[in-house]
C-alpha positions as CSV (number, residue, x, y, z in Angstrom):
1,X,23.8,-6.2,-1.2
2,X,21.0,-4.4,-3.2
3,X,19.3,-7.8,-3.9
4,X,18.6,-8.2,-0.2
5,X,16.5,-5.0,-0.1
6,X,14.3,-5.8,-3.2
7,X,11.5,-7.3,-1.2
8,X,11.5,-4.4,1.2
9,X,11.5,-1.9,-1.7
10,X,8.5,-3.6,-3.3
11,X,6.6,-3.6,0.0
12,X,7.5,0.1,0.6
13,X,6.2,1.1,-2.9
14,X,3.0,-0.9,-2.4
15,X,2.5,0.7,1.0
16,X,2.9,4.2,-0.6
17,X,0.4,3.3,-3.3
18,X,-2.1,1.9,-0.8
19,X,-1.7,5.0,1.4
20,X,-2.2,7.3,-1.5
21,X,-5.4,5.5,-2.7
22,X,-6.7,5.1,0.9
23,X,-6.5,8.9,1.5
24,X,-7.8,9.7,-1.9
25,X,-4.7,11.2,-3.4
26,X,-5.1,8.7,-6.3
27,X,-8.4,7.7,-7.7
28,X,-9.2,4.0,-7.5
29,X,-11.6,2.6,-8.8
30,X,-12.6,5.0,-11.6
31,X,-15.4,7.3,-10.3
32,X,-18.0,6.1,-12.8
33,X,-18.2,2.5,-11.6
34,X,-21.3,3.0,-9.5
35,X,-22.7,0.5,-7.0
36,X,-21.5,-2.5,-9.0
37,X,-18.2,-2.3,-7.2
38,X,-19.4,-1.4,-3.7
39,X,-17.1,-4.0,-2.2
40,X,-14.1,-2.3,-3.9
41,X,-15.0,1.0,-2.2
42,X,-15.0,-0.8,1.2
43,X,-11.6,-2.3,0.4
44,X,-10.2,1.1,-0.6
45,X,-11.3,2.4,2.8
46,X,-9.2,-0.3,4.5
47,X,-6.2,1.0,2.6
48,X,-6.1,3.9,5.1
49,X,-4.6,1.6,7.8
50,X,-3.2,-1.2,5.6
51,X,-0.9,1.2,3.6
52,X,0.9,2.8,6.6
53,X,1.1,-0.6,8.3
54,X,2.8,-2.0,5.2
55,X,5.2,0.9,5.2
56,X,6.2,0.3,8.8
57,X,6.7,-3.4,8.2
58,X,8.9,-2.7,5.2
59,X,11.0,-0.2,7.1
60,X,11.4,-2.6,10.1
61,X,12.4,-5.4,7.8
62,X,14.9,-3.3,5.9
63,X,16.5,-2.2,9.2
64,X,16.6,-5.7,10.6
65,X,17.9,-7.5,7.5
66,X,21.5,-8.7,8.0
67,X,23.2,-7.2,5.1
């Protein structure tokens, strides 16, 4: 029974992490990286919509799974 929800649990945790990083509750990348990782800063800005979307997908899949 619990094994059926492992994938959804992992996606939910990843969605929480992405949302926290996207809205700057967690710091990623470290602030002293500078311009060398400008593409990473752009990616982190996309986490604002990707994190909540992943949370919604995980919840819908957990509800729809036939367990």
